[in-house]
N, C-alpha and C positions, 0 to 999 in steps of 0.2 A: 485361610483367614476370611471371615465374613465381611460383608460390605461395610458395616459400621466400623469394624476394627481397621479395615483398610483405609477408610476415609480418615479416621483419627490418626492413623500412622502417617499418612501423607500430610495432614495438617501439622502434625508435630514436626516432621522433617522440614516442611516449608518454613516454620517458625525458627527452627534450629539453624537453617542455612541462610536466613535473611541477611545477616550482616556480611556474610561472605559474598552473596549475590549483589548486595549493594556495592561492595568493592569491585566486582566485575563491571557493574554498570558505570561506576565512576571512572574506572580505567578507560572503558570504551568511550565515555563522554569526553574525556580529556584528549583522546587521540582519534578524532573522527576522520573518516576518509570518504572521498567522493565516490560516486557510482562507478563500479568496475575498477576501482583503484584501491580496493579494501585489502591491500597486501598484508599490512601489519595486523589488521583485525582478523584476517583469516589465519595468520600464524598464531595469534593469541588463542583462538578457538582450537586450533590443532594441538597446541600445547596442553590445553585443558583436556581434550579427548585422550591424549596419550597418558596424562597423569591418572586419569580415571579408567584406563584400560578399556576404552570404548572404541571398537573398530570403526574405521571411516575411510571414505574416498575423498580426495581433494582435486583441485584444479578443474572443477566443473563450471562451465561458463566463465572461465578465468579464475576467479577467487572463491567460488562457491565450494561448499563442503556438504557431504551427507554422511551420517553416522547411524549405526544400528545398535539398539539395545535389545537383546534377546531374553525373553522370559522362558518359562518352561514351554515345551512344544512350540518352538519359534516358527515353524512352518504353518501353524494353524491359521493365523491372521496377521496382517500388518496394518498399522495405523500410523499416519505421518503427522508430524508437528513441524510447522515452518516459522522461521524468523528471518527478517531481512536485516542487512548489516550496514547499508550505506547512509551517508550523511548529506547535508545540503550546503550549497555555497553561500553561507550566511555568517557574518561576523557576530560571535556571541557577545551579549552585553550583560550577562549575569555576573555578579561579583560573588563567586563561590569557589571553594578550594578545588573543586573538580572542573573548573572552567576549561573550555577548549584551549589546547596549546597549539593547535594548528590554525594559523591565521586565515580568516575568511572561510573556515569550514566549521560546521556545528551540527550536532545531533538535535536539530530543531523539530524533528518529526517523530522522535521517540524510538528510533530503531535500536538504540543502545538498550532501551528497556525491553524490546522484543527479544534481542539476542541474549541478554543476561537472564531473562525469564526462562528462555529455553535451556540455557546452561543449568539453571536451578532445577528445572523439571528433569533434565538428564541426570543430575545427581540423585534426585529422589527415586526415579525409575530404576536407576542402576543399583541403588542400595536395596531395593525390595524386589529385584528381578526374579527371585525364586518364589515369589508369592503371587505372580500373575502369569498368564499364558499368552504366547504370541510374540510379535516383534514390533517395536516402536522405531520408526525411521525419523531421524532428526534432519531437517533441511535448513542450512544456513545459506541464505540467498543473497547474492550481490545485486546491485543495480535496480532497485525498485523505482527509484525516482526519475529515471529517464528511459525513453523508448530505445529499444523495443521491449525493455523490461527483463530483468534477470530470470524471472520465472519461466518465460518462454524459452530462454536460452538453456536453462538447466534441463528442461524437458527435452529440448533438442539434443543436448549432449548426454542424455541417458541417465538422468538422476534416478529413474525408475527401472533401470535395466535389470535389476535383481528381481524385483517383483512389484507389480502395480498395487499400491495400498488399497485397502477397502474403503478408506476415507481419509480426509486430511483436515486438520484444525489450524487456524491461524488467528492471531490476535493483534489489535492495534490500540495504542494509547488513545484515551478519550478524555480530554481535560474538561469537558462539560459534565463529567460524572465523578462523584467522590471516590477516592481510593477505597477499595473493599467491595465495590459494586462492578457489575459487568452489564453489557447490553447486547441484545441479539435481535435478529430479524430473519425469518425464513423467506425464501424466494428471492426475487431481484432486490439487491441491496445497494450496490454502487454502480454508477453509470459507466458506459463506454467512454473513451476519450480519444479524440483525433486532433491533430495539430494542423492548422491552416497556415499556409505560407502564400501570400498573394502579392504579385507585383503588377501594378497598373502603369502602363506606359502611355505617354502622350507626347507633346512637343513643348518644350520649355521656352521661356523668353521673358521679356520685360513685363512686370506685373501691371504696368500702366497701359499695356497694349494686349489685353486678353483676347481680342479678336484675331490676333495673329498666331495664337497658341492653341494647343489642345491641352487643356488644364487637367492633369492627372489628380490634383488635389480635389477639385470639384467632383470629378468622376468618382473618386474613392469615397467621398462623403455620401454621394448618392448610393454607391454600392453597399456601404455598411448599413445604411438605413433600409435599403430594399431587401437585403439578405435576411432581415428580421422577419420577412414573410414566412421563412422556413419554420419559425417558431410560432408566429401569431396566426398564420392562416393555413398552413399545411400539416403541422404536427397534431397528433391526437391530444386534445387537452388533458386526457386522463393519463397520458404518458409523458412525464416531464422531459423537455428538450431545452438545451442551453446552447446559445451561440454568442460568444463574446470575443471581441478584438481588444487585446491589451497592449498592442504595439503598433504604432503608425509612424512611419518616418517619411516626411516630405522635406528633403534636404535643400530647400530654397531659402528665401529671405523675405524681408518685408516687401521688396519690389522685384523679387525673382520667382517666377513659376518654374519648378523643376521639371526635368524630363520624365521622372517616374516617382511613384510612391510605393513603398513596401509596407506590408501589413502582416501581422501575425495574430492568430486567434485560436480558439478552441471550440470544438463541437462535441456535445455530449448528449447521450440519450439512454433509454432503457430497453430499446427494442432493436434487435439486430437487423430485422427486415427493413424497418423504417430507416435505420442508420444508412444502409446501402442506398436506399431510394433518395435520401436527403443528400448524399454525396453527389449523385447525378443531378439533382435539382439545383444545388448550389453552383455547380460547375457550369451548367447550361445558363442559369440566370446571369451569372457573372459575365460569361462570354457575350451573351446577347446585349446586356445593358451597356457594357463598356464599348462594344462595337458601335452601338447606336449613338454614342456620344463621341465617336471618332477615335477612340483609343484601342489599345490592345491589353490583354490580361493574361498573365500566367497564374493559374489557380491550382495550387498544389495541395493535396490532402495527404498528410502522413498518417496512415491508419495506425491507431494505438491500441490500448488495452480494450478487451471486450467487456460486456456487461458482467458484473460479478453477481452470480446467482447462488445463493445459499441453498443447498439441498434441503427440501422441506422436512423429510424424515430425519436426516442426520441432525439438522438444527433443532428440531423438536426434541430429540434425545439429548442434545447438548444442553438445552435449556433445563431439562429435567435434572441432568447431572449437576448443573450449576446451582439450581434451587436446593438440591440435596446437600451440596457442599457449602454454599454460602448463606442459604436461607432465602425464602421467596422475596423478602423485602430488599434484597441486594441484587436482584436480577430484573432488569427493565427491558421493555420492548422499544425498539428503535424505529425511527422513520427512515425512508430511503434517503440516499445522499447523492448529490450530483458530482461529488469528488470521485476519483477513480483509484484502482488498486490492481497491480499486476498479479495478485493472488487469483484473479479471475481466470488466468490461464490454467491453474491447477483445477479449478472447478469445472473446466471443460473435459477433464480426463478422469475424474472420480468424484464421488459425493464429497462436498466440501462445506465447511462452516467457518465463516470469518466473523469474529465477534469483537466487541469493544471492551477494553480494560480501563476502568475509571482510574484517573491519576490526580484528580484535584484534591487540594488540601483544605479542610474546613478551618484550619488554624493559621494558615500562612497565605495571605492574599498575593504575595509576590510570585506564587506558583499558579496564577490564574490565567496566564497568557495562553493563547491557542497555538496549535502546531504551525510551523513555518515562521514563527515569530522569534526575533533575536533574544528574547528573554523567556522563551519556553523552558519550563522545568516541571518536575513532578514531585508528588509526595511519595517518597521511596518505599513507604509501607505497601504501595501497590504491587511491588515485586513479590511480596509474600502471596498475594492473590494470584498474580500472573503465573508463577512457577507451580504453585500448588494445584490450581484449577486445571492447568494443562496436563499435569501428570494424572490427576483424577479422571479427567475426561478420556484420556488415552486408555487407562486401565478399564474404565467402565465400558468403553466401546469394544475393547478386545474381548471382554467377557459377554458382550451382548450376543444373543442368538439371532439378531437381525443380520441380513446379508450385508448391510452397510450401516 
């Protein structure tokens, strides 16, 4: 089958399977599960794989699964496709028939879309497996939303023990882009992410007698301000760096200075060398500043996901495949993002391309909310693009004479 006929075949199958995949997405949306607790989600995927006679391994990093679709000459080349499965601790506020049935849990980041799109791609690839060569590895990953990230644990637990793929593709919903479009960016795309847990210790007492106390609230205020030197004075202006504190607990009262203040924040950047240097600088600055004001500090950095770097060659090919499949007007270039993604771990082991799937609706403004919002929803026509493009890119890359 030539390329045009293959493309048309995949597009036809994506259209034919759309309603079925919408059903998958709605089921997953109704029964979301938190990170590393995706027991029923994993069982649902397992049942799908069994029905479609797709061999798989399960219980990887707990609830993760990997499956394999073999075309002709399966040993020739392997390409991986990844979807994450976990949901967020958010109470859904949408009034839809597929609203979350699990109190306080919601697919507010679109992982139900990622998983159902991969199920659709699996159906397409399985149906035409005699018309392409190589192997497609499907990865259904738990725990993207929390450290240490399910990607790192799946790698640790041998998700690639059979064979290291020549490349991997992943996609993520993008409510800023209309359904039917995708966005890509080669090179560094998403930031590293580290969590900061800081406890400033002083000596509490009566608020009317501050001279008798060592005020951890005042010290913490100085510390938050001073730490911004990491961004404003030490970081390379050409390399975005973010330091934000989103939680400060000083459990005193109007007239009570507490003994300690606890703070939590995030540090993000796009350069791994600078990232390590910044960790040292923040710790030393905090220690010296707090000591100079009479207090003590416990400055803990929980190292999180690395910088996500899209392989330049693979992403260039992926953009070409997407233009061919969707048309040039439906493929856009993206800016870097200071959000983070544990897909970055896969990019450390093989050429990777992580791209965005447009999910906004031009007709329904109720679906205009961003990810992590209690009213996030999508234009479900995006699923046709999601499954079809994934299948098409896998087939194209398997037939490519490039090394990756």
